[in-house]
Each structure stands twice: as structure tokens, then as C-alpha cells.
C-alpha positions as CSV (number, residue, x, y, z in Angstrom):
1,M,185.4,95.8,140.8
2,T,183.3,98.0,143.2
3,R,179.7,99.0,143.2
4,K,178.7,102.4,141.8
5,V,176.1,104.6,143.5
6,D,174.5,106.0,140.4
7,G,171.1,107.0,141.6
8,V,168.2,104.6,141.1
9,P,165.0,106.4,140.0
10,A,162.4,106.8,142.7
11,D,159.8,104.7,141.0
12,T,162.3,101.9,140.7
13,M,163.1,102.2,144.4
14,K,159.4,101.9,145.2
15,E,159.1,98.8,143.0
16,K,162.2,97.2,144.6
17,I,161.1,97.9,148.1
18,Y,157.7,96.2,147.4
19,S,159.1,93.2,145.5
20,T,161.9,92.6,147.9
21,V,160.0,92.9,151.2
22,I,156.8,91.3,150.0
23,G,158.8,88.7,148.1
24,G,160.4,87.7,151.4
25,I,157.1,87.7,153.3
26,I,155.5,85.3,150.8
27,G,158.5,83.0,151.2
28,D,158.0,83.1,155.0
29,A,154.3,82.3,154.6
30,L,155.0,79.4,152.2
31,G,157.5,77.9,154.6
32,V,155.6,78.3,157.9
33,P,153.3,75.2,157.5
34,V,156.3,72.9,156.8
35,E,158.9,74.3,159.1
36,F,161.1,71.5,160.6
37,K,159.5,69.0,158.2
38,A,161.7,66.7,156.2
39,R,162.9,67.5,152.7
40,N,160.6,67.0,149.7
41,A,157.3,68.1,151.3
42,G,155.9,68.6,147.9
43,V,154.7,72.2,148.5
44,T,153.4,73.7,145.2
45,D,151.1,76.5,146.5
46,M,150.2,78.6,149.6
47,I,148.9,76.1,152.2
48,G,148.1,76.4,155.8
49,Y,148.0,74.6,159.2
50,G,150.8,72.0,159.4
51,T,153.6,72.8,161.9
52,Y,151.9,75.7,163.8
53,N,148.2,74.9,162.7
54,M,147.9,78.4,161.2
55,P,145.7,79.5,158.2
56,P,147.3,80.0,154.8
57,G,149.2,83.3,154.4
58,T,150.4,83.3,158.0
59,W,153.9,84.7,158.4
60,S,156.3,84.3,161.2
61,D,159.2,86.0,163.1
62,D,161.2,86.6,159.9
63,T,158.5,89.1,158.8
64,S,157.7,90.4,162.3
65,L,161.3,91.3,163.1
66,T,161.9,92.8,159.7
67,M,158.8,95.0,160.1
68,C,160.0,96.0,163.6
69,L,163.3,97.1,162.0
70,I,161.6,99.1,159.3
71,E,159.6,101.0,161.9
72,N,162.7,101.6,163.9
73,L,164.5,103.0,160.8
74,I,161.6,105.3,159.9
75,A,161.4,106.6,163.5
76,G,165.1,107.3,163.4
77,K,165.6,105.6,166.8
78,D,168.5,103.7,168.3
79,E,169.2,100.1,169.1
80,N,167.3,100.2,172.4
81,D,164.2,101.2,170.5
82,L,164.7,98.3,168.2
83,M,165.1,95.9,171.1
84,N,162.0,97.3,172.7
85,R,160.1,96.4,169.6
86,F,161.5,92.9,169.7
87,V,160.4,92.7,173.4
88,S,156.9,93.7,172.4
89,Y,156.9,91.1,169.6
90,Q,157.9,88.4,172.1
91,D,155.7,89.5,175.0
92,K,152.7,91.2,173.4
93,G,152.5,89.7,169.9
94,Y,153.5,93.1,168.3
95,W,153.7,92.8,164.5
96,T,152.3,89.3,164.4
97,P,149.4,88.0,162.2
98,Y,147.1,87.3,165.1
99,G,148.4,89.2,168.1
100,E,150.4,86.4,169.5
101,M,154.0,85.2,168.9
102,F,154.3,81.6,167.9
103,D,157.9,81.4,166.6
104,I,161.3,82.9,167.7
105,G,164.9,81.8,167.3
106,I,167.0,80.7,170.2
107,A,169.7,83.3,169.8
108,T,167.2,86.1,169.4
109,A,165.2,85.0,172.5
110,N,168.5,84.8,174.4
111,A,169.4,88.3,173.3
112,I,166.0,89.7,174.3
113,S,166.4,88.0,177.7
114,R,169.8,89.8,178.2
115,Y,168.2,93.1,177.2
116,K,165.4,92.6,179.8
117,Q,168.1,92.0,182.4
118,G,169.7,95.4,181.7
119,V,172.4,94.6,179.1
120,P,172.7,97.4,176.6
121,A,171.1,96.5,173.3
122,V,174.3,96.7,171.3
123,Q,175.9,94.1,173.6
124,C,173.0,91.7,173.6
125,G,173.9,89.5,170.7
126,G,175.6,86.2,171.6
127,K,179.3,86.0,170.7
128,T,180.2,82.3,170.9
129,E,180.6,79.7,168.2
130,Y,177.1,78.5,169.0
131,D,175.4,81.9,168.4
132,N,175.7,81.7,164.6
133,G,172.0,81.2,163.7
134,N,170.3,83.1,160.9
135,G,168.2,85.5,163.0
136,A,170.1,88.6,162.0
137,L,170.4,87.6,158.4
138,M,166.7,87.1,158.1
139,R,165.7,90.6,159.2
140,I,168.5,92.8,157.8
141,V,167.1,93.4,154.2
142,P,165.7,96.9,154.9
143,L,169.3,98.2,155.1
144,V,169.6,97.5,151.4
145,F,167.4,100.5,150.8
146,T,168.6,102.8,153.6
147,L,172.2,102.2,152.4
148,S,171.6,102.3,148.7
149,K,173.2,105.8,148.3
150,E,176.1,105.2,150.7
151,P,179.3,104.8,148.7
152,D,181.6,104.0,151.6
153,F,181.9,100.3,152.4
154,Q,183.1,100.9,156.0
155,T,180.1,103.1,156.7
156,R,177.8,100.4,155.3
157,K,179.6,97.7,157.3
158,K,179.2,99.6,160.6
159,E,175.5,100.1,160.1
160,I,175.0,96.4,159.3
161,E,177.0,95.5,162.4
162,R,174.9,97.9,164.5
163,I,171.7,96.3,163.5
164,A,172.9,92.7,163.5
165,H,174.7,92.8,166.9
166,V,171.6,93.4,169.0
167,T,170.8,89.7,168.5
168,H,173.9,88.1,166.9
169,G,177.4,89.3,167.9
170,H,179.7,86.7,166.4
171,P,181.7,87.9,163.3
172,R,180.7,84.8,161.3
173,S,177.0,85.7,161.5
174,T,177.8,89.3,160.8
175,L,179.9,88.4,157.7
176,G,177.0,86.5,156.3
177,T,174.7,89.5,156.7
178,I,177.3,91.8,155.1
179,I,177.7,89.5,152.1
180,Y,173.9,89.3,151.7
181,V,173.3,93.1,151.9
182,E,176.2,93.8,149.5
183,F,174.9,91.3,147.0
184,L,171.4,92.8,147.1
185,L,172.8,96.4,146.8
186,N,174.6,95.4,143.6
187,M,171.4,93.8,142.2
188,Y,169.6,97.0,143.2
189,D,172.2,98.9,141.2
190,Q,171.0,96.7,138.2
191,H,174.1,94.5,137.9
192,S,173.4,90.9,136.8
193,P,172.9,88.4,139.6
194,L,176.3,86.7,139.1
195,E,178.1,90.0,138.7
196,S,176.3,91.3,141.8
197,L,177.6,88.3,143.8
198,E,181.1,88.6,142.5
199,I,181.3,92.3,143.3
200,A,180.0,91.7,146.8
201,L,182.5,88.9,147.4
202,N,185.4,90.8,146.0
203,T,184.4,93.9,148.1
204,C,184.1,91.8,151.3
205,W,187.5,90.1,150.8
206,E,189.3,93.3,149.9
207,Q,187.8,95.2,152.8
208,L,187.6,92.6,155.5
209,G,190.0,89.8,154.6
210,S,192.8,91.3,156.6
211,E,190.6,92.5,159.6
212,N,191.4,90.5,162.7
213,E,187.7,90.2,163.5
214,Y,186.7,88.7,160.2
215,Q,189.7,87.1,158.5
216,Q,189.3,83.7,160.1
217,E,185.5,83.6,159.2
218,F,186.0,83.6,155.5
219,A,186.8,79.8,155.5
220,S,183.3,79.1,156.6
221,Y,181.9,80.7,153.5
222,E,184.4,79.0,151.1
223,R,181.7,77.5,148.9
224,I,180.2,80.9,148.3
225,F,183.5,82.7,147.7
226,S,184.7,80.0,145.3
227,L,181.3,80.0,143.6
228,S,181.4,76.2,143.8
229,L,178.1,76.4,145.7
230,L,176.4,77.3,142.4
231,E,177.3,73.9,141.0
232,A,176.5,71.9,144.1
233,D,174.0,69.1,144.1
234,R,170.8,69.4,146.0
235,D,171.9,66.7,148.4
236,D,174.9,68.9,149.3
237,I,172.7,71.9,150.4
238,R,171.8,72.0,154.0
239,S,168.7,73.9,155.1
240,D,169.1,74.3,158.8
241,G,169.3,77.5,160.9
242,Y,173.1,77.9,160.8
243,V,173.8,81.2,159.2
244,V,176.3,79.8,156.6
245,H,173.9,77.0,155.5
246,S,171.0,79.4,155.3
247,L,172.8,81.9,153.1
248,E,174.1,79.0,150.9
249,A,170.7,77.5,150.6
250,A,169.1,80.8,149.6
251,L,171.7,81.7,147.0
252,W,171.6,78.1,145.6
253,C,167.8,78.2,145.3
254,F,167.9,81.6,143.6
255,F,170.6,80.8,141.1
256,K,169.2,77.5,140.1
257,S,165.7,78.8,139.4
258,Q,164.2,80.7,136.5
259,T,161.3,82.4,138.2
260,Y,160.4,83.8,141.6
261,E,157.9,81.0,142.1
262,D,160.4,78.3,141.4
263,A,163.0,79.9,143.7
264,V,160.8,80.1,146.8
265,L,159.2,76.7,146.3
266,E,162.7,75.2,145.9
267,A,163.6,76.8,149.2
268,V,160.5,75.5,151.0
269,N,160.9,72.0,149.7
270,L,164.4,71.8,151.1
271,G,162.8,71.2,154.4
272,N,163.9,72.1,158.0
273,D,164.2,75.9,158.5
274,T,161.8,76.5,155.6
275,D,160.3,79.8,156.6
276,T,163.6,81.6,157.0
277,I,165.4,80.1,154.0
278,A,162.3,80.9,151.8
279,F,162.1,84.4,153.3
280,I,165.8,85.1,152.4
281,T,165.4,83.4,149.0
282,G,162.2,85.4,148.4
283,T,163.9,88.7,149.1
284,I,166.6,87.9,146.5
285,A,164.1,86.6,143.9
286,G,161.8,89.5,144.6
287,M,164.5,92.0,144.1
288,Y,165.4,90.4,140.7
289,Y,162.1,89.4,139.2
290,G,159.9,92.3,140.5
291,M,156.3,92.4,141.7
292,K,154.9,91.6,138.2
293,N,156.5,88.2,138.4
294,I,155.3,87.4,141.9
295,P,152.0,85.4,141.8
296,E,149.2,87.8,142.7
297,K,147.3,85.1,144.4
298,W,150.1,84.7,146.9
299,V,150.3,88.4,147.6
300,N,146.5,88.5,148.2
301,A,146.7,85.5,150.5
302,L,149.0,87.2,153.0
303,V,147.5,87.9,156.4
304,S,147.4,91.6,157.2
305,Q,148.2,92.5,153.6
306,D,147.0,96.1,154.0
307,K,149.2,96.6,157.1
308,I,152.2,95.3,155.2
309,I,151.6,97.5,152.2
310,D,151.1,100.6,154.4
311,L,154.4,100.0,156.1
312,C,156.1,99.5,152.7
313,D,154.6,102.8,151.6
314,R,155.9,104.6,154.7
315,F,159.3,103.0,154.3
316,Y,159.5,104.1,150.7
317,G,158.7,107.7,151.7
318,Y,161.4,107.5,154.3
319,C,163.9,106.2,151.9
320,V,163.1,108.9,149.3
321,E,163.7,111.6,151.9
322,K,166.9,110.0,153.1
323,A,168.2,109.8,149.6
324,K,167.8,113.6,149.0
């Protein structure tokens, strides 16, 4: 079974961009106050302070780097432009809630450091076993919309690789981002969630299972490919920054929940890397449930809400033009 590119109406595209991106940002903001905290923090609403002593509605690097990617895509610029935006985020607080960075992943920081030392952007992502954090996975969601009309898997794969590799160059990390984007593409095409996941997994296996670069990485995602993850107990879900665990946790939270609100709160209350796992969960749940099912009070609580909505508007306009 393969995905069909059958033309999603423009108004549906606008709704999905808003619900997916803002759904992710809300998850990020819900998770920021309890990042690195133990499981079962008991979060039931948008709170503040905590880990970083920031007001309610404050979002972190998950959102910041996603916004940088959206701007890069709209501008039609290359990987060096993207990394320049990441440098501005780190050094100048670009696309942060209050003009100052307070959170960044180790692998992303290392990649930025390499870029500052003159390494080409496409080669900056770490390539060792220890470079498999979730920092590419957490910012890759805009590609769902720029690739929505692209029927060729290999073309989609190359674009995902291009964007992921500036910070994360190991194939295990990249495979996770491909699975995630393919899953959301199928949901965007209005397949059911389970069917969307099954199509994504079948496509990845058929297309990448015999590729030398990727074939040995499938074992790491065994619980996802076997779908046994969906039956796992909560105690068997790990919520750290390892890309496999982060993708597993987000999928588990989404599939076990009946509402957007339940999904992101489940993610936050897993503890540890709360902001990123809730961001990823929020994009999935936002895509599926839509803006009308995202609590309005949470949308209104977001810091720089107008700035976020303005960029979503511009991104929608860009995607409409690209789809013509």
C-alpha cells in the first residue's frame, strides 16, 4: 500500500498547518516547566516557572528551530541559511519568546559549533552512535506540507535528509524523521491514524530496507514496525531524548488518547524530555483533531501568539504557491 497524492483542498491545508504547528507549540509550552522532572508531575493545564522559571505559555528550542526552518523554506534558501538562523537563535535569541535562548540540545549545539568553525552545513550533523538525539525529529514537521504533493518517495527522503543532516547525520536519527514525516503525510491525505502508520512503515521498509545506509537501523525501531508499541504498558515507554524513545513515546501517547488535550498531557506527564515529546505528540494530535479541538485557552496563552500566527499565514501562502 502506498500513499496517494490526491490534492487536499487549500482550506484544509490552512487548517492542518495551523493545527499541526500550533498543536506542537502548545505541547512544547506545556512541557517546558517540567522538563527533566520525574514521571507523574500531575500537569493538567498550562503552568509556568518550574525548570526554567519562565511564565506560562513559554516555548523552547523545539518551536524556535521549527520556526527557523519555516522561514528558511519560505525564503527558498539553502542549508547554510538554515544554519545561520540556528546560529542567530543560539547567539542572539532569534525566534525565542523573550530574546534569549534558554534551551538547546547537545547534538544541535555541537553541529552549530562545527558550522562556526567552517564545516559546510550539510556535513555538520554528528554521525556517531551517540548523535542520535531527537533534535532533527522535533523540527522537521514543516516538510509535511512542502512535500504534500510530492509523489516520489526518494525525492521526499532526500529532502528530509537534507534538512535533518545539518544537525543529525546518523541514519538512525534520519530514519526516525522519515517515519514521522511519512506518517503525518498519510494523515494529511486523510487516512486513519493506524492506516497512516502502516502505510508509512510499509513504504519505509520497501524503499529503505535494502539500502546499506539504513537496513541495520530498522532493528532499533522494532516496536514501531511490529506495532507492539501500541500495546505497551506505560512503564515500558521511555521519555528521554534518544530519537527512538522520543518517537515511540509520541506515537504511544497519541494512539492511547481520545483527544488532543489527553495526548499532550500524557506526553508531559511521562517526564524527562517533556517539551520535545509533547511537541512531537502535539503535532500528531493537532494534525488529527484539528484546531477546533485544541483548547482555545492554551492557544491564547502562547507567548508571541501573533508572531506565530503571522508565520503560519506566510507559510500557508508559500505552500499554496508551491502546490500550483
